[in-house]
Biopython code that builds the backbone (N, CA, C, O; Angstrom):
import numpy as np
from Bio.PDB.StructureBuilder import StructureBuilder

atoms = [
    (1, "UNK", "N", (-45.066, 89.838, 41.322)),
    (1, "UNK", "CA", (-46.020, 89.638, 40.245)),
    (1, "UNK", "C", (-47.266, 88.935, 40.781)),
    (1, "UNK", "O", (-47.175, 88.017, 41.597)),
    (2, "UNK", "N", (-48.403, 89.371, 40.319)),
    (2, "UNK", "CA", (-49.691, 88.839, 40.779)),
    (2, "UNK", "C", (-49.955, 87.477, 40.141)),
    (2, "UNK", "O", (-49.756, 87.308, 38.938)),
    (3, "UNK", "N", (-50.397, 86.513, 40.933)),
    (3, "UNK", "CA", (-50.668, 85.155, 40.475)),
    (3, "UNK", "C", (-52.040, 85.132, 39.781)),
    (3, "UNK", "O", (-53.020, 85.623, 40.342)),
    (4, "UNK", "N", (-52.117, 84.557, 38.545)),
    (4, "UNK", "CA", (-53.382, 84.451, 37.821)),
    (4, "UNK", "C", (-54.166, 83.261, 38.352)),
    (4, "UNK", "O", (-53.593, 82.243, 38.740)),
    (5, "UNK", "N", (-55.481, 83.405, 38.364)),
    (5, "UNK", "CA", (-56.364, 82.334, 38.828)),
    (5, "UNK", "C", (-57.156, 81.771, 37.655)),
    (5, "UNK", "O", (-57.516, 82.491, 36.724)),
    (6, "UNK", "N", (-57.414, 80.491, 37.718)),
    (6, "UNK", "CA", (-58.211, 79.791, 36.704)),
    (6, "UNK", "C", (-59.609, 80.402, 36.659)),
    (6, "UNK", "O", (-60.227, 80.625, 37.700)),
    (7, "UNK", "N", (-60.104, 80.671, 35.456)),
    (7, "UNK", "CA", (-61.442, 81.266, 35.306)),
    (7, "UNK", "C", (-62.552, 80.326, 35.766)),
    (7, "UNK", "O", (-63.643, 80.785, 36.104)),
    (8, "UNK", "N", (-62.297, 79.037, 35.786)),
    (8, "UNK", "CA", (-63.319, 78.065, 36.174)),
    (8, "UNK", "C", (-63.274, 77.737, 37.669)),
    (8, "UNK", "O", (-64.265, 77.918, 38.375)),
    (9, "UNK", "N", (-62.128, 77.256, 38.146)),
    (9, "UNK", "CA", (-62.058, 76.750, 39.531)),
    (9, "UNK", "C", (-61.391, 77.717, 40.500)),
    (9, "UNK", "O", (-61.394, 77.470, 41.706)),
    (10, "UNK", "N", (-60.827, 78.795, 40.012)),
    (10, "UNK", "CA", (-60.192, 79.855, 40.812)),
    (10, "UNK", "C", (-58.890, 79.415, 41.499)),
    (10, "UNK", "O", (-58.420, 80.092, 42.413)),
    (11, "UNK", "N", (-58.312, 78.301, 41.072)),
    (11, "UNK", "CA", (-57.000, 77.876, 41.580)),
    (11, "UNK", "C", (-55.913, 78.602, 40.793)),
    (11, "UNK", "O", (-56.158, 79.051, 39.674)),
    (12, "UNK", "N", (-54.694, 78.724, 41.376)),
    (12, "UNK", "CA", (-53.602, 79.398, 40.655)),
    (12, "UNK", "C", (-53.262, 78.689, 39.339)),
    (12, "UNK", "O", (-53.294, 77.462, 39.247)),
    (13, "UNK", "N", (-52.939, 79.491, 38.331)),
    (13, "UNK", "CA", (-52.588, 78.978, 37.012)),
    (13, "UNK", "C", (-51.075, 79.084, 36.835)),
    (13, "UNK", "O", (-50.491, 80.150, 37.028)),
    (14, "UNK", "N", (-50.453, 77.978, 36.468)),
    (14, "UNK", "CA", (-49.014, 77.968, 36.229)),
    (14, "UNK", "C", (-48.766, 77.824, 34.737)),
    (14, "UNK", "O", (-49.559, 77.207, 34.026)),
    (15, "UNK", "N", (-47.662, 78.395, 34.264)),
    (15, "UNK", "CA", (-47.321, 78.255, 32.859)),
    (15, "UNK", "C", (-47.253, 79.587, 32.155)),
    (15, "UNK", "O", (-46.828, 80.583, 32.742)),
    (16, "UNK", "N", (-47.667, 79.616, 30.899)),
    (16, "UNK", "CA", (-47.579, 80.813, 30.078)),
    (16, "UNK", "C", (-48.301, 81.992, 30.715)),
    (16, "UNK", "O", (-49.224, 81.815, 31.510)),
    (17, "UNK", "N", (-47.870, 83.191, 30.358)),
    (17, "UNK", "CA", (-48.458, 84.401, 30.941)),
    (17, "UNK", "C", (-49.892, 84.645, 30.465)),
    (17, "UNK", "O", (-50.658, 85.316, 31.157)),
    (18, "UNK", "N", (-50.269, 84.114, 29.296)),
    (18, "UNK", "CA", (-51.617, 84.333, 28.769)),
    (18, "UNK", "C", (-52.570, 83.170, 29.051)),
    (18, "UNK", "O", (-53.693, 83.149, 28.545)),
    (19, "UNK", "N", (-52.128, 82.213, 29.852)),
    (19, "UNK", "CA", (-52.941, 81.045, 30.179)),
    (19, "UNK", "C", (-54.090, 81.461, 31.098)),
    (19, "UNK", "O", (-53.895, 82.240, 32.031)),
    (20, "UNK", "N", (-55.294, 80.934, 30.828)),
    (20, "UNK", "CA", (-56.483, 81.325, 31.602)),
    (20, "UNK", "C", (-57.041, 80.203, 32.466)),
    (20, "UNK", "O", (-57.815, 80.463, 33.388)),
    (21, "UNK", "N", (-56.661, 78.959, 32.183)),
    (21, "UNK", "CA", (-57.210, 77.798, 32.890)),
    (21, "UNK", "C", (-56.082, 76.927, 33.419)),
    (21, "UNK", "O", (-54.992, 76.885, 32.850)),
    (22, "UNK", "N", (-56.361, 76.229, 34.521)),
    (22, "UNK", "CA", (-55.335, 75.380, 35.112)),
    (22, "UNK", "C", (-55.153, 74.075, 34.356)),
    (22, "UNK", "O", (-54.061, 73.508, 34.376)),
    (23, "UNK", "N", (-56.198, 73.577, 33.684)),
    (23, "UNK", "CA", (-56.089, 72.343, 32.897)),
    (23, "UNK", "C", (-57.190, 72.281, 31.850)),
    (23, "UNK", "O", (-58.054, 73.155, 31.784)),
    (24, "UNK", "N", (-57.146, 71.229, 31.030)),
    (24, "UNK", "CA", (-58.121, 71.079, 29.946)),
    (24, "UNK", "C", (-59.547, 70.881, 30.453)),
    (24, "UNK", "O", (-60.500, 71.341, 29.825)),
    (25, "UNK", "N", (-59.694, 70.202, 31.580)),
    (25, "UNK", "CA", (-61.033, 69.957, 32.131)),
    (25, "UNK", "C", (-61.716, 71.275, 32.504)),
    (25, "UNK", "O", (-62.899, 71.469, 32.224)),
    (26, "UNK", "N", (-60.965, 72.175, 33.137)),
    (26, "UNK", "CA", (-61.546, 73.475, 33.508)),
    (26, "UNK", "C", (-61.875, 74.302, 32.262)),
    (26, "UNK", "O", (-62.906, 74.973, 32.211)),
    (27, "UNK", "N", (-60.994, 74.250, 31.261)),
    (27, "UNK", "CA", (-61.241, 74.986, 30.015)),
    (27, "UNK", "C", (-62.507, 74.469, 29.337)),
    (27, "UNK", "O", (-63.337, 75.256, 28.881)),
    (28, "UNK", "N", (-62.650, 73.173, 29.272)),
    (28, "UNK", "CA", (-63.827, 72.567, 28.640)),
    (28, "UNK", "C", (-65.105, 72.895, 29.407)),
    (28, "UNK", "O", (-66.123, 73.235, 28.803)),
    (29, "UNK", "N", (-65.057, 72.795, 30.722)),
    (29, "UNK", "CA", (-66.228, 73.095, 31.552)),
    (29, "UNK", "C", (-66.661, 74.542, 31.394)),
    (29, "UNK", "O", (-67.850, 74.842, 31.281)),
    (30, "UNK", "N", (-65.682, 75.432, 31.390)),
    (30, "UNK", "CA", (-65.955, 76.863, 31.267)),
    (30, "UNK", "C", (-66.670, 77.166, 29.948)),
    (30, "UNK", "O", (-67.694, 77.851, 29.937)),
    (31, "UNK", "N", (-66.131, 76.658, 28.842)),
    (31, "UNK", "CA", (-66.717, 76.935, 27.532)),
    (31, "UNK", "C", (-68.034, 76.181, 27.319)),
    (31, "UNK", "O", (-68.916, 76.674, 26.615)),
    (32, "UNK", "N", (-68.174, 75.023, 27.902)),
    (32, "UNK", "CA", (-69.417, 74.255, 27.774)),
    (32, "UNK", "C", (-70.583, 74.991, 28.420)),
    (32, "UNK", "O", (-71.710, 74.932, 27.929)),
    (33, "UNK", "N", (-70.312, 75.686, 29.522)),
    (33, "UNK", "CA", (-71.369, 76.437, 30.213)),
    (33, "UNK", "C", (-71.935, 77.524, 29.304)),
    (33, "UNK", "O", (-73.146, 77.746, 29.292)),
    (34, "UNK", "N", (-71.076, 78.205, 28.542)),
    (34, "UNK", "CA", (-71.545, 79.263, 27.645)),
    (34, "UNK", "C", (-72.274, 78.697, 26.441)),
    (34, "UNK", "O", (-73.312, 79.226, 26.044)),
    (35, "UNK", "N", (-71.747, 77.625, 25.851)),
    (35, "UNK", "CA", (-72.404, 77.065, 24.681)),
    (35, "UNK", "C", (-73.728, 76.415, 25.063)),
    (35, "UNK", "O", (-74.652, 76.384, 24.251)),
    (36, "UNK", "N", (-73.837, 75.898, 26.280)),
    (36, "UNK", "CA", (-75.079, 75.295, 26.765)),
    (36, "UNK", "C", (-76.187, 76.353, 26.786)),
    (36, "UNK", "O", (-77.320, 76.082, 26.390)),
    (37, "UNK", "N", (-75.851, 77.557, 27.251)),
    (37, "UNK", "CA", (-76.824, 78.652, 27.295)),
    (37, "UNK", "C", (-77.313, 78.975, 25.883)),
    (37, "UNK", "O", (-78.512, 79.149, 25.665)),
    (38, "UNK", "N", (-76.400, 79.054, 24.937)),
    (38, "UNK", "CA", (-76.771, 79.330, 23.549)),
    (38, "UNK", "C", (-77.633, 78.206, 22.984)),
    (38, "UNK", "O", (-78.635, 78.461, 22.317)),
    (39, "UNK", "N", (-77.240, 76.962, 23.252)),
    (39, "UNK", "CA", (-77.990, 75.818, 22.750)),
    (39, "UNK", "C", (-79.403, 75.785, 23.327)),
    (39, "UNK", "O", (-80.357, 75.472, 22.614)),
    (40, "UNK", "N", (-79.542, 76.107, 24.617)),
    (40, "UNK", "CA", (-80.858, 76.121, 25.244)),
    (40, "UNK", "C", (-81.758, 77.168, 24.600)),
    (40, "UNK", "O", (-82.944, 76.919, 24.379)),
    (41, "UNK", "N", (-81.202, 78.336, 24.298)),
    (41, "UNK", "CA", (-81.972, 79.403, 23.671)),
    (41, "UNK", "C", (-82.457, 78.957, 22.291)),
    (41, "UNK", "O", (-83.630, 79.127, 21.958)),
    (42, "UNK", "N", (-81.566, 78.395, 21.500)),
    (42, "UNK", "CA", (-81.920, 77.923, 20.158)),
    (42, "UNK", "C", (-82.964, 76.814, 20.246)),
    (42, "UNK", "O", (-83.898, 76.769, 19.445)),
    (43, "UNK", "N", (-82.807, 75.932, 21.207)),
    (43, "UNK", "CA", (-83.760, 74.830, 21.397)),
    (43, "UNK", "C", (-85.154, 75.366, 21.726)),
    (43, "UNK", "O", (-86.149, 74.856, 21.212)),
    (44, "UNK", "N", (-85.231, 76.392, 22.579)),
    (44, "UNK", "CA", (-86.521, 76.982, 22.944)),
    (44, "UNK", "C", (-87.195, 77.617, 21.719)),
    (44, "UNK", "O", (-88.396, 77.449, 21.509)),
    (45, "UNK", "N", (-86.418, 78.341, 20.921)),
    (45, "UNK", "CA", (-86.972, 78.978, 19.718)),
    (45, "UNK", "C", (-87.480, 77.910, 18.747)),
    (45, "UNK", "O", (-88.574, 78.039, 18.198)),
    (46, "UNK", "N", (-86.687, 76.856, 18.537)),
    (46, "UNK", "CA", (-87.108, 75.784, 17.630)),
    (46, "UNK", "C", (-88.372, 75.096, 18.116)),
    (46, "UNK", "O", (-89.222, 74.724, 17.308)),
    (47, "UNK", "N", (-88.509, 74.921, 19.427)),
    (47, "UNK", "CA", (-89.720, 74.316, 19.978)),
    (47, "UNK", "C", (-90.936, 75.197, 19.701)),
    (47, "UNK", "O", (-92.003, 74.690, 19.354)),
    (48, "UNK", "N", (-90.781, 76.506, 19.851)),
    (48, "UNK", "CA", (-91.884, 77.433, 19.582)),
    (48, "UNK", "C", (-92.265, 77.403, 18.102)),
    (48, "UNK", "O", (-93.447, 77.404, 17.760)),
    (49, "UNK", "N", (-91.255, 77.378, 17.225)),
    (49, "UNK", "CA", (-91.516, 77.317, 15.786)),
    (49, "UNK", "C", (-92.230, 76.030, 15.407)),
    (49, "UNK", "O", (-93.181, 76.050, 14.626)),
    (50, "UNK", "N", (-91.776, 74.918, 15.954)),
    (50, "UNK", "CA", (-92.402, 73.625, 15.660)),
    (50, "UNK", "C", (-93.838, 73.578, 16.169)),
    (50, "UNK", "O", (-94.717, 73.030, 15.504)),
    (51, "UNK", "N", (-94.077, 74.156, 17.357)),
    (51, "UNK", "CA", (-95.439, 74.187, 17.898)),
    (51, "UNK", "C", (-96.331, 75.026, 16.985)),
    (51, "UNK", "O", (-97.454, 74.625, 16.681)),
    (52, "UNK", "N", (-95.843, 76.178, 16.549)),
    (52, "UNK", "CA", (-96.617, 77.022, 15.634)),
    (52, "UNK", "C", (-96.951, 76.275, 14.346)),
    (52, "UNK", "O", (-98.092, 76.309, 13.884)),
    (53, "UNK", "N", (-95.952, 75.598, 13.764)),
    (53, "UNK", "CA", (-96.165, 74.842, 12.530)),
    (53, "UNK", "C", (-97.192, 73.736, 12.739)),
    (53, "UNK", "O", (-98.053, 73.516, 11.887)),
    (54, "UNK", "N", (-97.104, 73.051, 13.853)),
    (54, "UNK", "CA", (-98.038, 71.960, 14.163)),
    (54, "UNK", "C", (-99.469, 72.493, 14.284)),
    (54, "UNK", "O", (-100.410, 71.855, 13.812)),
    (55, "UNK", "N", (-99.629, 73.633, 14.902)),
    (55, "UNK", "CA", (-100.951, 74.260, 15.047)),
    (55, "UNK", "C", (-101.496, 74.653, 13.673)),
    (55, "UNK", "O", (-102.663, 74.405, 13.370)),
    (56, "UNK", "N", (-100.653, 75.262, 12.848)),
    (56, "UNK", "CA", (-101.084, 75.660, 11.503)),
    (56, "UNK", "C", (-101.466, 74.442, 10.662)),
    (56, "UNK", "O", (-102.448, 74.483, 9.921)),
    (57, "UNK", "N", (-100.697, 73.363, 10.773)),
    (57, "UNK", "CA", (-101.024, 72.129, 10.050)),
    (57, "UNK", "C", (-102.363, 71.550, 10.496)),
    (57, "UNK", "O", (-103.162, 71.107, 9.671)),
    (58, "UNK", "N", (-102.600, 71.557, 11.797)),
    (58, "UNK", "CA", (-103.838, 70.986, 12.334)),
    (58, "UNK", "C", (-105.063, 71.775, 11.880)),
    (58, "UNK", "O", (-106.105, 71.189, 11.588)),
    (59, "UNK", "N", (-104.943, 73.094, 11.821)),
    (59, "UNK", "CA", (-106.078, 73.939, 11.443)),
    (59, "UNK", "C", (-106.199, 74.145, 9.935)),
    (59, "UNK", "O", (-107.179, 74.719, 9.460)),
    (60, "UNK", "N", (-105.201, 73.676, 9.184)),
    (60, "UNK", "CA", (-105.185, 73.912, 7.750)),
    (60, "UNK", "C", (-104.784, 72.637, 6.989)),
    (60, "UNK", "O", (-103.750, 72.617, 6.323)),
    (61, "UNK", "N", (-105.588, 71.587, 7.084)),
    (61, "UNK", "CA", (-105.218, 70.324, 6.425)),
    (61, "UNK", "C", (-105.288, 70.378, 4.892)),
    (61, "UNK", "O", (-104.623, 69.593, 4.216)),
    (62, "UNK", "N", (-106.083, 71.293, 4.345)),
    (62, "UNK", "CA", (-106.279, 71.347, 2.892)),
    (62, "UNK", "C", (-105.410, 72.387, 2.187)),
    (62, "UNK", "O", (-105.496, 72.529, 0.967)),
    (63, "UNK", "N", (-104.580, 73.110, 2.923)),
    (63, "UNK", "CA", (-103.691, 74.085, 2.295)),
    (63, "UNK", "C", (-104.177, 75.510, 2.316)),
    (63, "UNK", "O", (-103.404, 76.427, 2.040)),
    (64, "UNK", "N", (-105.447, 75.725, 2.637)),
    (64, "UNK", "CA", (-105.985, 77.084, 2.737)),
    (64, "UNK", "C", (-107.194, 77.061, 3.657)),
    (64, "UNK", "O", (-108.121, 76.279, 3.449)),
    (65, "UNK", "N", (-107.187, 77.919, 4.675)),
    (65, "UNK", "CA", (-108.299, 77.961, 5.626)),
    (65, "UNK", "C", (-108.363, 79.344, 6.263)),
    (65, "UNK", "O", (-107.402, 80.113, 6.225)),
    (66, "UNK", "N", (-109.517, 79.637, 6.845)),
    (66, "UNK", "CA", (-109.716, 80.904, 7.537)),
    (66, "UNK", "C", (-110.160, 80.584, 8.962)),
    (66, "UNK", "O", (-111.144, 79.872, 9.167)),
    (67, "UNK", "N", (-109.436, 81.109, 9.936)),
    (67, "UNK", "CA", (-109.754, 80.876, 11.348)),
    (67, "UNK", "C", (-109.688, 82.197, 12.097)),
    (67, "UNK", "O", (-109.252, 83.211, 11.553)),
    (68, "UNK", "N", (-110.119, 82.174, 13.334)),
    (68, "UNK", "CA", (-110.014, 83.382, 14.154)),
    (68, "UNK", "C", (-108.664, 83.406, 14.870)),
    (68, "UNK", "O", (-108.056, 82.365, 15.122)),
    (69, "UNK", "N", (-108.225, 84.585, 15.179)),
    (69, "UNK", "CA", (-106.987, 84.769, 15.956)),
    (69, "UNK", "C", (-107.127, 84.084, 17.312)),
    (69, "UNK", "O", (-106.171, 83.513, 17.838)),
    (70, "UNK", "N", (-108.322, 84.153, 17.859)),
    (70, "UNK", "CA", (-108.606, 83.550, 19.160)),
    (70, "UNK", "C", (-108.395, 82.032, 19.132)),
    (70, "UNK", "O", (-107.910, 81.453, 20.105)),
    (71, "UNK", "N", (-108.757, 81.392, 18.020)),
    (71, "UNK", "CA", (-108.584, 79.943, 17.886)),
    (71, "UNK", "C", (-107.111, 79.562, 17.902)),
    (71, "UNK", "O", (-106.728, 78.554, 18.495)),
    (72, "UNK", "N", (-106.289, 80.373, 17.246)),
    (72, "UNK", "CA", (-104.849, 80.119, 17.257)),
    (72, "UNK", "C", (-104.263, 80.318, 18.649)),
    (72, "UNK", "O", (-103.475, 79.498, 19.122)),
    (73, "UNK", "N", (-104.645, 81.397, 19.296)),
    (73, "UNK", "CA", (-104.132, 81.688, 20.639)),
    (73, "UNK", "C", (-104.559, 80.618, 21.648)),
    (73, "UNK", "O", (-103.795, 80.269, 22.548)),
    (74, "UNK", "N", (-105.773, 80.103, 21.495)),
    (74, "UNK", "CA", (-106.271, 79.071, 22.406)),
    (74, "UNK", "C", (-105.427, 77.799, 22.332)),
    (74, "UNK", "O", (-105.338, 77.053, 23.308)),
    (75, "UNK", "N", (-104.816, 77.555, 21.188)),
    (75, "UNK", "CA", (-103.966, 76.360, 21.014)),
    (75, "UNK", "C", (-102.513, 76.627, 21.389)),
    (75, "UNK", "O", (-101.679, 75.723, 21.345)),
    (76, "UNK", "N", (-102.210, 77.886, 21.762)),
    (76, "UNK", "CA", (-100.844, 78.219, 22.174)),
    (76, "UNK", "C", (-99.978, 78.803, 21.074)),
    (76, "UNK", "O", (-98.752, 78.792, 21.185)),
    (77, "UNK", "N", (-100.591, 79.314, 20.013)),
    (77, "UNK", "CA", (-99.831, 79.889, 18.904)),
    (77, "UNK", "C", (-99.113, 81.154, 19.360)),
    (77, "UNK", "O", (-99.678, 81.965, 20.094)),
    (78, "UNK", "N", (-97.864, 81.320, 18.921)),
    (78, "UNK", "CA", (-97.043, 82.488, 19.265)),
    (78, "UNK", "C", (-96.849, 83.327, 18.002)),
    (78, "UNK", "O", (-96.072, 82.955, 17.122)),
    (79, "UNK", "N", (-97.545, 84.446, 17.911)),
    (79, "UNK", "CA", (-97.491, 85.292, 16.723)),
    (79, "UNK", "C", (-96.145, 85.994, 16.547)),
    (79, "UNK", "O", (-95.882, 86.560, 15.486)),
    (80, "UNK", "N", (-95.302, 85.965, 17.558)),
    (80, "UNK", "CA", (-94.006, 86.631, 17.457)),
    (80, "UNK", "C", (-92.898, 85.694, 16.984)),
    (80, "UNK", "O", (-91.745, 86.109, 16.870)),
    (81, "UNK", "N", (-93.231, 84.462, 16.715)),
    (81, "UNK", "CA", (-92.223, 83.466, 16.349)),
    (81, "UNK", "C", (-92.536, 82.897, 14.967)),
    (81, "UNK", "O", (-93.493, 82.140, 14.806)),
    (82, "UNK", "N", (-91.731, 83.262, 13.973)),
    (82, "UNK", "CA", (-91.927, 82.786, 12.606)),
    (82, "UNK", "C", (-90.577, 82.720, 11.905)),
    (82, "UNK", "O", (-89.600, 83.307, 12.372)),
    (83, "UNK", "N", (-90.521, 82.002, 10.780)),
    (83, "UNK", "CA", (-89.251, 81.820, 10.083)),
    (83, "UNK", "C", (-89.056, 82.781, 8.917)),
    (83, "UNK", "O", (-87.925, 82.999, 8.484)),
    (84, "UNK", "N", (-90.130, 83.355, 8.407)),
    (84, "UNK", "CA", (-89.976, 84.277, 7.288)),
    (84, "UNK", "C", (-91.226, 85.084, 7.015)),
    (84, "UNK", "O", (-92.310, 84.788, 7.518)),
    (85, "UNK", "N", (-91.042, 86.121, 6.196)),
    (85, "UNK", "CA", (-92.144, 87.005, 5.816)),
    (85, "UNK", "C", (-92.146, 87.119, 4.294)),
    (85, "UNK", "O", (-91.095, 87.271, 3.672)),
    (86, "UNK", "N", (-93.341, 87.043, 3.702)),
    (86, "UNK", "CA", (-93.501, 87.276, 2.271)),
    (86, "UNK", "C", (-94.432, 88.474, 2.111)),
    (86, "UNK", "O", (-95.567, 88.459, 2.586)),
    (87, "UNK", "N", (-93.937, 89.511, 1.437)),
    (87, "UNK", "CA", (-94.733, 90.720, 1.230)),
    (87, "UNK", "C", (-95.209, 90.760, -0.209)),
    (87, "UNK", "O", (-94.410, 90.660, -1.140)),
    (88, "UNK", "N", (-96.535, 90.908, -0.391)),
    (88, "UNK", "CA", (-97.115, 90.939, -1.733)),
    (88, "UNK", "C", (-96.990, 92.332, -2.341)),
    (88, "UNK", "O", (-96.571, 93.280, -1.676)),
    (89, "UNK", "N", (-97.359, 92.440, -3.613)),
    (89, "UNK", "CA", (-97.337, 93.741, -4.296)),
    (89, "UNK", "C", (-98.304, 94.732, -3.649)),
    (89, "UNK", "O", (-98.103, 95.944, -3.715)),
    (90, "UNK", "N", (-99.354, 94.198, -3.023)),
    (90, "UNK", "CA", (-100.348, 95.056, -2.353)),
    (90, "UNK", "C", (-99.992, 95.299, -0.894)),
    (90, "UNK", "O", (-100.834, 95.756, -0.122)),
    (91, "UNK", "N", (-98.739, 94.995, -0.502)),
    (91, "UNK", "CA", (-98.204, 95.201, 0.849)),
    (91, "UNK", "C", (-98.842, 94.330, 1.920)),
    (91, "UNK", "O", (-98.802, 94.676, 3.101)),
    (92, "UNK", "N", (-99.423, 93.220, 1.530)),
    (92, "UNK", "CA", (-99.923, 92.265, 2.518)),
    (92, "UNK", "C", (-98.741, 91.404, 2.962)),
    (92, "UNK", "O", (-97.941, 90.967, 2.135)),
    (93, "UNK", "N", (-98.636, 91.166, 4.250)),
    (93, "UNK", "CA", (-97.514, 90.386, 4.790)),
    (93, "UNK", "C", (-97.980, 89.011, 5.248)),
    (93, "UNK", "O", (-98.799, 88.885, 6.158)),
    (94, "UNK", "N", (-97.447, 87.995, 4.605)),
    (94, "UNK", "CA", (-97.668, 86.612, 5.027)),
    (94, "UNK", "C", (-96.500, 86.225, 5.926)),
    (94, "UNK", "O", (-95.340, 86.440, 5.575)),
    (95, "UNK", "N", (-96.808, 85.661, 7.066)),
    (95, "UNK", "CA", (-95.779, 85.198, 7.999)),
    (95, "UNK", "C", (-95.728, 83.673, 7.908)),
    (95, "UNK", "O", (-96.765, 83.011, 7.882)),
    (96, "UNK", "N", (-94.518, 83.125, 7.861)),
    (96, "UNK", "CA", (-94.364, 81.682, 7.686)),
    (96, "UNK", "C", (-93.620, 81.039, 8.847)),
    (96, "UNK", "O", (-92.671, 81.598, 9.398)),
    (97, "UNK", "N", (-94.085, 79.844, 9.198)),
    (97, "UNK", "CA", (-93.381, 78.926, 10.082)),
    (97, "UNK", "C", (-93.039, 77.748, 9.187)),
    (97, "UNK", "O", (-93.839, 76.831, 9.001)),
    (98, "UNK", "N", (-91.845, 77.795, 8.642)),
    (98, "UNK", "CA", (-91.417, 76.839, 7.631)),
    (98, "UNK", "C", (-92.345, 76.979, 6.415)),
    (98, "UNK", "O", (-92.428, 78.073, 5.856)),
    (99, "UNK", "N", (-93.036, 75.934, 5.986)),
    (99, "UNK", "CA", (-93.883, 76.043, 4.782)),
    (99, "UNK", "C", (-95.307, 76.480, 5.100)),
    (99, "UNK", "O", (-96.073, 76.766, 4.180)),
    (100, "UNK", "N", (-95.678, 76.539, 6.358)),
    (100, "UNK", "CA", (-97.032, 76.923, 6.759)),
    (100, "UNK", "C", (-97.058, 78.421, 7.078)),
    (100, "UNK", "O", (-96.226, 78.924, 7.832)),
    (101, "UNK", "N", (-98.031, 79.121, 6.487)),
    (101, "UNK", "CA", (-98.078, 80.566, 6.672)),
    (101, "UNK", "C", (-99.448, 81.070, 7.056)),
    (101, "UNK", "O", (-100.437, 80.337, 7.060)),
    (102, "UNK", "N", (-99.471, 82.361, 7.382)),
    (102, "UNK", "CA", (-100.734, 83.002, 7.742)),
    (102, "UNK", "C", (-100.684, 84.477, 7.383)),
    (102, "UNK", "O", (-99.622, 85.097, 7.333)),
    (103, "UNK", "N", (-101.859, 85.012, 7.136)),
    (103, "UNK", "CA", (-102.044, 86.426, 6.835)),
    (103, "UNK", "C", (-103.079, 86.969, 7.805)),
    (103, "UNK", "O", (-104.177, 86.424, 7.916)),
    (104, "UNK", "N", (-102.738, 88.026, 8.499)),
    (104, "UNK", "CA", (-103.686, 88.647, 9.430)),
    (104, "UNK", "C", (-104.713, 89.441, 8.632)),
    (104, "UNK", "O", (-104.357, 90.289, 7.814)),
    (105, "UNK", "N", (-105.995, 89.157, 8.880)),
    (105, "UNK", "CA", (-107.094, 89.812, 8.179)),
    (105, "UNK", "C", (-107.844, 90.738, 9.133)),
    (105, "UNK", "O", (-107.509, 90.833, 10.314)),
    (106, "UNK", "N", (-108.845, 91.406, 8.616)),
    (106, "UNK", "CA", (-109.682, 92.285, 9.439)),
    (106, "UNK", "C", (-110.568, 91.471, 10.372)),
    (106, "UNK", "O", (-110.801, 90.284, 10.144)),
    (107, "UNK", "N", (-111.048, 92.104, 11.403)),
    (107, "UNK", "CA", (-111.993, 91.528, 12.364)),
    (107, "UNK", "C", (-111.423, 90.284, 13.060)),
    (107, "UNK", "O", (-112.156, 89.342, 13.360)),
    (108, "UNK", "N", (-110.125, 90.292, 13.309)),
    (108, "UNK", "CA", (-109.434, 89.214, 14.033)),
    (108, "UNK", "C", (-109.507, 87.854, 13.343)),
    (108, "UNK", "O", (-109.491, 86.817, 14.007)),
    (109, "UNK", "N", (-109.586, 87.855, 12.028)),
    (109, "UNK", "CA", (-109.514, 86.608, 11.270)),
    (109, "UNK", "C", (-108.091, 86.439, 10.747)),
    (109, "UNK", "O", (-107.347, 87.405, 10.576)),
    (110, "UNK", "N", (-107.744, 85.192, 10.501)),
    (110, "UNK", "CA", (-106.413, 84.853, 9.994)),
    (110, "UNK", "C", (-106.579, 83.866, 8.844)),
    (110, "UNK", "O", (-107.255, 82.847, 8.986)),
    (111, "UNK", "N", (-105.967, 84.169, 7.717)),
    (111, "UNK", "CA", (-105.970, 83.277, 6.583)),
    (111, "UNK", "C", (-104.747, 82.369, 6.683)),
    (111, "UNK", "O", (-103.619, 82.855, 6.764)),
    (112, "UNK", "N", (-104.962, 81.068, 6.678)),
    (112, "UNK", "CA", (-103.887, 80.093, 6.758)),
    (112, "UNK", "C", (-103.596, 79.566, 5.365)),
    (112, "UNK", "O", (-104.515, 79.240, 4.614)),
    (113, "UNK", "N", (-102.321, 79.482, 5.019)),
    (113, "UNK", "CA", (-101.909, 79.005, 3.704)),
    (113, "UNK", "C", (-100.744, 78.030, 3.840)),
    (113, "UNK", "O", (-100.080, 77.956, 4.874)),
    (114, "UNK", "N", (-100.521, 77.293, 2.770)),
    (114, "UNK", "CA", (-99.356, 76.409, 2.713)),
    (114, "UNK", "C", (-98.551, 76.800, 1.492)),
    (114, "UNK", "O", (-99.088, 76.900, 0.388)),
    (115, "UNK", "N", (-97.246, 77.023, 1.695)),
    (115, "UNK", "CA", (-96.368, 77.414, 0.598)),
    (115, "UNK", "C", (-96.231, 76.256, -0.375)),
    (115, "UNK", "O", (-96.004, 75.112, 0.018)),
    (116, "UNK", "N", (-96.374, 76.579, -1.658)),
    (116, "UNK", "CA", (-96.239, 75.541, -2.683)),
    (116, "UNK", "C", (-94.757, 75.304, -2.947)),
    (116, "UNK", "O", (-93.975, 76.247, -3.070)),
    (117, "UNK", "N", (-94.384, 74.031, -3.032)),
    (117, "UNK", "CA", (-92.973, 73.671, -3.237)),
    (117, "UNK", "C", (-92.614, 73.778, -4.696)),
    (117, "UNK", "O", (-91.471, 73.517, -5.071)),
]
sb = StructureBuilder()
sb.init_structure("model")
sb.init_model(0)
sb.init_chain("A")
sb.init_seg("    ")
for serial, (resi, resn, name, xyz) in enumerate(atoms, 1):
    if name == "N":
        sb.init_residue(resn, " ", resi, " ")
    sb.init_atom(name, np.array(xyz, "f"), 0.0, 1.0, " ", f" {name:<3s}", serial, name[0])
structure = sb.get_structure()
């Protein structure tokens, strides 16, 4: 019969036939590596969302403003990262980063809005 090896440290595994790790430390290390990757991805997305929200807040202190797309990009705004979309009856799409939103207008202008609570 072929000896099973620990998925983490590659040492022989003794015990039950379905056992995958030699001890609890290897099992924990193995699973922590995968969850760390997921956590890092989520952390990066949240950082991008927070940066977008911060930029929208800075350019829109009064709740409604009109700026150029270039002004947003110059501050590091990421148009591909948002938390939600609101579509109006006229098919206009507002993109939101939490409560701060924007609508893409003609001639590279962007309307900035704040969602009313």
